[in-house]
N, C-alpha and C positions, 0 to 999 in steps of 0.2 A: 504494500500500500504506500502511496506517495504522501509526503508531508508538504504542507503549504504554509506560508505566513498566515497567522491568525491574529488580528483581522487581515483579510485579504485586501479589501479596499474600504477605507474609512468613510463613514457618513454617506453610504449608498444603500438605500433600502430597496426591497422588491427586486432583487438582482436577476438579470437574465443574460445568459451567455449562449451565443449561437456559434457553433463550429461549422464554418462554411465549406463548400466544395473546393474553394481555393486554398484550403489548409489553414486559413486564418481564423482566429478567435475574435468575436465581436461582443462587446459588453455594453449593456444599457441598464439603467436603473432609475429609481426616483431620486432626485436631488433634494437637499433640505429646503431649498427655496420654492420647490414645486412650481417652477416657472419656465422650464426649458426641457428639451430633449437633447441628449449628447451621447455620442458613441465613442468607445475606445476600440482599437484594433491592434492585435499583436500576432506575430507568427507563432508564439508559444503561449500556453495558458498562463504560466506564471508571469509572463511579460505584461499581462493586463494590469497587474498590480501597480505598475509605475508609468505606464505609457500615458501621454496626454490625451485628454478628451477633445473631441470636435463637436461643437454645438451645431446641430443641423436644423433646429426649429426653436422658436421662442413663442410663448403664448401672446396673443393679442391683448391690448389694454382693456377691451370690452367685448361683450358677446358671450356665447355659450361655452367657449373654450378659454376664458380669460382668468381662470383661477384653479389652483390645486391640481396641477398636472401630476397624475399618479400612475405608477406601475406600468411603465412602457415595456413592450416586448418587441424584439426585432426578429423577423422571419423572412425567409426567401420562398415565395410561393409563385408557381407558374412563371418562373424566370423574371420575377420582379421582387424588389425589397418592399417589405410592408412593416410598418410600426403600428401596433395597437397601443392605445393609451386611453386613460379616463381623464375627463376634465369637467369642471363645474363653471357656472356663470358667476359665482361669487363664493365667499366662504360662509354663506348663510346656512344654518341648520334649520330644516323644516320637519316637524314631526319626528325629531330625533335623528334625522339623517342629513348628510350633505346631499347636494343635488347633481352628482356626477352622472354623466352618460358616456358611452364608449365611442371612440373615433379612430379613424385610420389615415395614415400617410403612406404614400406609395412613391417609390423611386425606380424608374425603369433603366437607369444607368448602371453600369457594372460596379462602380465604386460608390457605396452609400455615404462615404464621408465627403466626397466632392460632387456627387451627383445632385440633380434637381429633385426636390421632394414636392409632391402635389398633395394637397388636402383633399381627401375623398369624402370628408364630412362624417356624419354620425353613422354608426352601424346600428340600424334600427332593429328592435325586437318587438313582439306584439304588445308587451306591457311598457308603458312610458313611466319608468321608475328608476330609482338609484341602481346603477349598474357599472361594473368595473372589472378589472383583472382578466381581460380577454387573452386567450392563448389559441394556438392553432396546431393541428396535427393532420397528417395525411395517412390514409390507410386504404389499401386496395383501390387506388385510383380516385378516392374521394377526399375532399377537403372538409375538415370539421372545425367548427368554432365552439369554444368552451369558455364559459364565463360565469361571473357571480352577479346576482340581481335580487332585488327586493320584490317579493310578491305581496301586495297589500292584504291579500287574504290569508297569508301565513305569518305566524308570529316570528319576529326576528329581523335581522338586518339584511341577510343575503342567503340565497340558496345557489346551488350549482346547476347550470343548464348546458345542454349540448344540442347543436343543430348542424346539418350539412350546409355547405356554402355554395352559392351560385358563382361568386367571385370573391376575392379576398375582403370585400367590404359589404357584401350582401348575403343574407341568409337565403337558403333554398328551401329548407324544410321547416316545419313547425318545431319550436324548441321543446325538448323534453327535460323534465327535472330529474336529475340524478341523485341529488342529496340535499337535505335540509338539516339544520342544527337540531339535534335530538338528545345526544348524550350530555352528561354533566360537564365533560371537558370541552364541549363545543359551545357552551352557553354561559361561560364565566365573564361577567362584565357586559358582553354583548352576545347575542345569538348570531353566530357568524359561520358560514362556509364560504371561503374565498380563495384567491390565489392558486387556482388549479395548475397542475403541470402533468404532462403525459410522458410515460416511458413504456416501451413494449419489450417484452422478454419472453421468448419461447411462444407459448400458446396463450399468453395473457397480456392484456392491456391494463396498465396501472395508471391511476390518477391520484397524485398526492394533492392535498389541499390544506389550507390553514383555517384554524378555528379559534373562537373566543376573542377577547379584547387584545389590543396590540401591545400589552405590557408583558409581564413575566408569565401570564397565563396563555399566551399565544403558543400554538403547537401545530404539528402536522398530522393529519389523518390520511387514510388510504381507502380508495375504491378500486375494484377490479372487475374485469369481465373477460370472458373467453373471446379470442380473436374470431372464432367461428360464429359468434352470436350476433344478433342484431343490436348494434351499438346504440341505436335510437329507441330501443325498448328499455325502459327503466328496470324491468324485471331481469335484464341481463347483468345488472350490476350488483355487487355485494359490497359491504362496508365493514371495515374493522371497528370493533366495539371499543378499542383503545387507541390512543395516539401512537404513532410510530416514531416520533421524534419530538422531544419536548425539553423543557428547562432542566438543566443539570447544575444544581446548586454547588456541588463540590468544585466543579470547574468554573463556577461563576459565569455561566452562559444562560441568559434569560430570554425567554420568548422566541426561540428559533422558529422561523417560518417563512412564508411567501417564497417558496423555492422554485428553482428550475433545474434542468439536468444538462450536463454536457459530458464529453469524454476527453481524457487527457491523451497525450502523445503516445502513451503506452497501451492505449485501448481500454483503460479502466473507466468505469462509470463514476461520475463526479456529481455530488449533491451541492448545489449552489443555493445559499440561503442567507438570511440576515438574522442577527441577534445582538442584544446588548450585553455588557458585562457588569451591569448594576441594576438595581431595582428602584433606587430613589429618584423617581421621575417627578418633576415639578410641572403641574398642569396636565394638559391633554398629551398622552404619549405620542400622538401623531406629530406633535410639534417639537418633540425631543429628537434632535438630529442624529443621535448616536446609535442608530440601528446600522451596524456595519456589515458589509458583505463578507461572507465567509464561505470557504469551499472545503469539501472533504471527499475522498474516495469512499466508496462503499462496495459491499460484496453481495453475492447472491447465494442462497443456500441450495441444498440438493434438490429442492422443489422449485427452483427458479423464482424464489421469493426474495424481495429486497431486504437486506439487513443493514439499516442505516447507522446502527451504533448509537453513539451519543455525541452531542456537540463538544468538541475539544476545547480545552482551556486556551486563553490567549498565550501566544508564544513570542510576541514582539511588543515593544512599548508603543502606546498610543501617542500621537502627536497633536492631540486636540487641545486647543487653548481653553483653559478653565476646567479641564477634566483630566485627571490622571488615571492611569490603569489601576484597577483595584484588585 
């Protein structure tokens, strides 16, 4: 198993790493100011830790995308670069929720750092409600869109939904709900299922997702379905009754979550996630900037089931002004 600096990239939450066909690694995440989208590129995975970021889009001063740019993901779909992100018209909270909706940017040039990005606007779903954390995966020639959204008829902040796509910014099928908060560990502080990520191994498609409030209670759960099943049938999916990755107090790693997956140069699977190294948060945890990107390799057992282990302790000093490593 490979060792990496921990934290890997400071003050970057909701991290997403894309390993492209050109052999380069691309990194995108939420920035503490929630005001822009920026990409890092490196020939090596570890090189992402220190390579400069290129800003490819900034939020407008007004309008539906003018506040709280959250959880971007970079994908390459049908020979074009696509960034999914969530944005709100303001920081206003209505009925206990921010007002985020999901949006897409597309770049048809080969280089996403220097190419031209086009706003494709909102990715519409049948319910006009708080929605975020979109991701994409392809399987058997079909493109799927997977995201978190509030259903006014269901208690809680967000559930997980899946739909087939007509193109990278338009749904083709009616969404199906795969999961909603139900267990005690999914409903601490807030009733949340969000931040889904997909990995396929053998005969199984796995979806990791994050649950509960974004403080030390944040954790990762797991859904799975057979690759031979109808992925758009909720009955195809099963759900772990326990989290598969959560706070490790001995290592001072709190609230690990909102993960993605990549592979390192040795072919090992890598879990990409964020976590804090303290619990003493002043005010809303969303405005505490110190959810740092962290990465770790993980293994598979004899049944082709992921074994994520536990979040490792910090192994390098933090450089943050006003906050020391604890």
